[in-house]
C-alpha positions in Angstrom: 64.5 -6.6 23.2 66.3 -7.3 20.0 67.1 -11.0 19.7 70.0 -10.5 17.1 68.4 -12.9 14.7 68.4 -15.8 17.2 65.1 -17.7 17.4 63.6 -19.1 20.5 65.7 -17.1 23.0 64.5 -15.3 26.0 66.7 -12.5 27.5 66.4 -12.1 31.2 67.8 -8.9 32.8 68.7 -9.9 36.3 68.9 -6.3 37.4 65.2 -5.9 36.7 64.4 -9.5 37.7 66.9 -10.5 40.4 64.8 -13.6 41.4 65.8 -15.1 38.1 69.2 -16.1 39.5 67.5 -18.9 41.5 67.2 -20.7 38.2 71.0 -21.0 37.9 71.6 -21.6 41.7 74.3 -19.0 41.8 74.7 -15.8 43.9 73.4 -12.6 42.3 76.8 -10.9 42.4 78.5 -13.8 40.6 75.8 -13.7 37.9 76.4 -10.0 37.5 80.0 -10.6 36.6 79.5 -13.2 33.8 77.0 -14.0 31.1 74.8 -17.0 31.8 73.1 -18.9 29.0 70.8 -21.8 29.5 70.6 -23.9 26.3 67.7 -26.0 25.0 69.0 -29.0 26.9 68.8 -27.1 30.2 72.6 -26.9 30.5 74.0 -23.6 31.9 76.9 -22.1 30.0 78.9 -19.4 31.6 81.1 -16.6 30.4 83.0 -17.3 27.2 81.2 -20.6 26.7 77.9 -18.7 26.8 79.1 -16.3 24.1 80.2 -19.2 22.0 76.8 -20.9 22.2 75.1 -17.6 21.4 77.3 -16.9 18.4 76.8 -20.5 17.0 73.0 -19.6 16.9 73.4 -16.1 15.5 73.1 -15.7 11.7 76.3 -14.0 10.5 78.3 -14.8 13.6 78.4 -18.6 13.5 81.9 -18.4 12.1 83.0 -16.6 15.3 81.5 -19.3 17.4 83.2 -22.0 15.4 86.5 -20.1 15.5 86.3 -19.6 19.3 85.7 -23.3 19.8 89.2 -24.2 18.5 91.3 -25.3 21.5 94.0 -22.6 21.7 91.7 -19.8 20.6 89.1 -21.0 23.2 91.7 -20.7 26.0 92.8 -17.3 24.9 89.2 -16.1 24.5 88.4 -17.3 28.0 91.3 -15.4 29.5 90.3 -12.2 27.6 86.6 -12.6 28.5 87.3 -13.2 32.2 89.6 -10.2 32.4 87.1 -8.0 30.6 84.2 -9.3 32.6 86.0 -8.6 35.9 86.9 -5.1 34.9 83.4 -4.3 33.7 81.9 -5.7 36.9 84.2 -3.6 39.0 83.5 -0.5 36.9 79.7 -1.1 37.3 80.1 -1.5 41.1 82.2 1.6 41.4 79.6 3.6 39.4 76.9 2.1 41.7 74.9 0.8 38.8 73.3 -1.8 41.0 
């Protein structure tokens, strides 16, 4: 899989490896709805926070991570992300992708 220029990252597709959710101690359906990212300190970042951490490590997108860390923008980004994630999750369930 393409790592988007990020070094030392392992992408885990929970649809092909559903046992991987045990690492985050969260039900599979909840993990399907949001992006989960485990950082180098072992901390789990979820949803918008996961994207911010990934962008901060991605060459050419660090500016986006820094922008989305700003207080007002972060709150707006979380709202937009959560709404989009919910709609995408429902669409995937309706299409029986899992």
